[in-house]
Backbone as CSV, one residue per row, in Angstrom:
resi,resn,N_x,N_y,N_z,CA_x,CA_y,CA_z,C_x,C_y,C_z
1,UNK,5.673,-21.485,-27.267,5.853,-22.656,-26.430,5.171,-22.413,-25.099
2,UNK,4.427,-23.382,-24.605,3.720,-23.243,-23.338,4.365,-24.154,-22.301
3,UNK,4.617,-23.624,-21.129,5.231,-24.401,-20.055,4.190,-24.800,-19.021
4,UNK,4.288,-26.021,-18.534,3.389,-26.481,-17.472,3.913,-26.012,-16.126
5,UNK,3.014,-25.846,-15.162,3.366,-25.504,-13.780,4.199,-24.222,-13.682
6,UNK,3.803,-23.197,-14.397,4.512,-21.931,-14.337,4.272,-21.263,-12.987
7,UNK,5.286,-20.622,-12.469,5.159,-19.847,-11.247,4.600,-18.479,-11.587
8,UNK,3.853,-17.867,-10.642,3.388,-16.498,-10.912,4.577,-15.555,-11.024
9,UNK,4.386,-14.473,-11.747,5.454,-13.488,-11.921,5.853,-12.896,-10.571
10,UNK,7.132,-12.730,-10.363,7.647,-12.114,-9.146,8.140,-10.722,-9.484
11,UNK,7.688,-9.757,-8.708,8.126,-8.381,-8.895,8.949,-7.998,-7.678
12,UNK,10.140,-7.494,-7.893,11.011,-7.108,-6.790,11.237,-5.612,-6.799
13,UNK,11.169,-5.019,-5.612,11.453,-3.602,-5.424,12.475,-3.470,-4.313
14,UNK,13.372,-2.524,-4.453,14.275,-2.214,-3.354,13.474,-1.418,-2.341
15,UNK,13.657,-1.743,-1.065,12.872,-1.081,-0.025,13.681,-0.972,1.253
16,UNK,13.257,-0.049,2.088,13.796,0.085,3.435,12.746,-0.481,4.372
17,UNK,13.155,-1.319,5.296,12.185,-1.847,6.255,12.487,-1.284,7.634
18,UNK,11.457,-1.221,8.434,11.600,-0.734,9.799,10.509,-1.318,10.668
19,UNK,10.531,-0.966,11.905,9.495,-1.420,12.825,8.988,-0.244,13.629
20,UNK,7.704,-0.228,13.867,7.064,0.765,14.713,6.292,-0.032,15.751
21,UNK,6.884,-0.194,16.934,6.286,-1.096,17.920,6.379,-2.514,17.397
22,UNK,5.240,-3.182,17.323,5.187,-4.557,16.815,4.892,-4.621,15.324
23,UNK,4.751,-3.475,14.680,4.374,-3.435,13.265,5.614,-3.253,12.409
24,UNK,5.811,-4.154,11.473,6.916,-4.044,10.531,6.390,-3.356,9.281
25,UNK,7.157,-2.419,8.740,6.729,-1.696,7.555,7.865,-1.632,6.544
26,UNK,7.506,-1.276,5.309,8.457,-1.139,4.223,8.204,0.180,3.504
27,UNK,9.267,0.841,3.078,9.169,2.084,2.321,9.900,1.869,0.998
28,UNK,9.231,2.227,-0.110,9.836,2.074,-1.422,9.278,3.121,-2.369
29,UNK,9.808,3.199,-3.554,9.254,4.047,-4.607,8.996,3.170,-5.821
30,UNK,7.981,3.539,-6.601,7.686,2.805,-7.819,6.871,3.691,-8.743
31,UNK,6.803,3.304,-10.006,6.014,4.038,-10.983,4.537,3.918,-10.639
32,UNK,3.767,4.948,-10.979,2.344,4.943,-10.686,1.643,3.754,-11.340
33,UNK,2.022,3.399,-12.557,1.376,2.263,-13.233,1.641,0.953,-12.479
34,UNK,2.843,0.794,-11.921,3.137,-0.400,-11.115,2.288,-0.411,-9.846
35,UNK,2.101,0.749,-9.246,1.285,0.834,-8.032,-0.150,0.419,-8.329
36,UNK,-0.715,0.932,-9.412,-2.096,0.616,-9.775,-2.270,-0.881,-10.009
37,UNK,-1.308,-1.499,-10.654,-1.411,-2.919,-10.987,-1.138,-3.853,-9.810
38,UNK,-0.289,-3.433,-8.856,0.227,-4.385,-7.880,-0.080,-4.113,-6.414
39,UNK,-0.521,-2.921,-6.057,-0.759,-2.626,-4.642,-2.218,-2.894,-4.298
40,UNK,-2.430,-3.509,-3.171,-3.774,-3.832,-2.689,-3.966,-3.234,-1.304
41,UNK,-5.228,-3.046,-0.913,-5.531,-2.564,0.427,-5.097,-3.596,1.455
42,UNK,-4.719,-3.109,2.620,-4.219,-3.990,3.675,-5.233,-5.056,4.060
43,UNK,-6.532,-4.726,4.059,-7.512,-5.733,4.475,-7.615,-6.899,3.496
44,UNK,-7.141,-6.706,2.278,-7.093,-7.818,1.328,-5.946,-8.765,1.667
45,UNK,-4.954,-8.253,2.401,-3.779,-9.043,2.752,-3.853,-9.525,4.193
46,UNK,-4.198,-8.633,5.091,-4.269,-8.945,6.527,-5.696,-8.713,7.014
47,UNK,-6.638,-9.519,6.562,-8.046,-9.343,6.887,-8.371,-9.404,8.365
48,UNK,-7.510,-10.018,9.177,-7.817,-10.165,10.593,-7.422,-8.945,11.427
49,UNK,-6.664,-8.005,10.850,-6.255,-6.813,11.600,-7.392,-5.812,11.648
50,UNK,-7.592,-5.169,12.796,-8.585,-4.106,12.884,-8.027,-2.851,12.226
51,UNK,-8.906,-1.906,11.920,-8.457,-0.669,11.293,-7.460,0.056,12.184
52,UNK,-7.724,0.111,13.480,-6.833,0.830,14.391,-5.458,0.188,14.492
53,UNK,-5.353,-1.100,14.203,-4.052,-1.769,14.211,-3.229,-1.420,12.974
54,UNK,-3.888,-0.884,11.944,-3.207,-0.589,10.688,-2.761,0.856,10.548
55,UNK,-3.283,1.741,11.368,-2.958,3.151,11.199,-2.372,3.738,12.468
56,UNK,-1.607,4.798,12.288,-0.985,5.460,13.424,-1.985,6.337,14.165
57,UNK,-2.894,6.952,13.445,-3.880,7.824,14.075,-5.191,7.726,13.322
58,UNK,-6.254,8.191,13.952,-7.573,8.168,13.333,-7.607,9.182,12.188
59,UNK,-8.233,8.797,11.089,-8.326,9.662,9.924,-9.312,10.793,10.199
60,UNK,-8.928,12.018,9.865,-9.822,13.170,9.908,-10.552,13.171,8.567
61,UNK,-11.758,12.594,8.530,-12.468,12.411,7.268,-12.767,13.733,6.572
62,UNK,-13.080,14.781,7.326,-13.352,16.079,6.709,-12.111,16.585,5.974
63,UNK,-10.946,16.508,6.627,-9.700,16.954,5.995,-9.370,16.087,4.779
64,UNK,-9.569,14.770,4.904,-9.289,13.866,3.781,-10.170,14.190,2.583
65,UNK,-11.438,14.494,2.837,-12.377,14.779,1.739,-12.211,16.162,1.138
66,UNK,-11.580,17.078,1.849,-11.423,18.430,1.311,-9.976,18.688,0.923
67,UNK,-9.117,18.920,1.889,-7.738,19.302,1.614,-6.953,18.230,0.856
68,UNK,-6.970,17.004,1.360,-6.144,15.944,0.764,-6.676,15.555,-0.600
69,UNK,-8.000,15.412,-0.726,-8.604,15.070,-2.025,-8.248,16.129,-3.060
70,UNK,-8.385,17.414,-2.680,-8.064,18.499,-3.612,-6.606,18.461,-4.031
71,UNK,-5.716,18.224,-3.067,-4.288,18.145,-3.350,-3.987,17.035,-4.353
72,UNK,-4.549,15.862,-4.125,-4.300,14.740,-5.037,-4.942,14.972,-6.410
73,UNK,-6.118,15.573,-6.427,-6.802,15.848,-7.700,-6.027,16.833,-8.568
74,UNK,-5.258,17.715,-7.921,-4.458,18.704,-8.651,-3.095,18.141,-9.057
75,UNK,-2.879,16.832,-8.825,-1.635,16.194,-9.241,-0.575,16.148,-8.166
76,UNK,-0.951,16.454,-6.934,0.010,16.440,-5.821,0.405,15.055,-5.405
């Protein structure tokens, strides 16, 4: 049976919300497969925010490309 005017699927997660200055954030846990299917980069959601408005500190690209990449590649 096909229904007309179906609403998109709603996914609900329990989360803790907080504020850091003027920025509201949420913390939750979910399965990796749910993350891959449902999480998007912030610029896809808040395209008008600058990069510096989205992060607490500037990314150390060398550390991200070496230490952090290696950690994640090893299943960390």
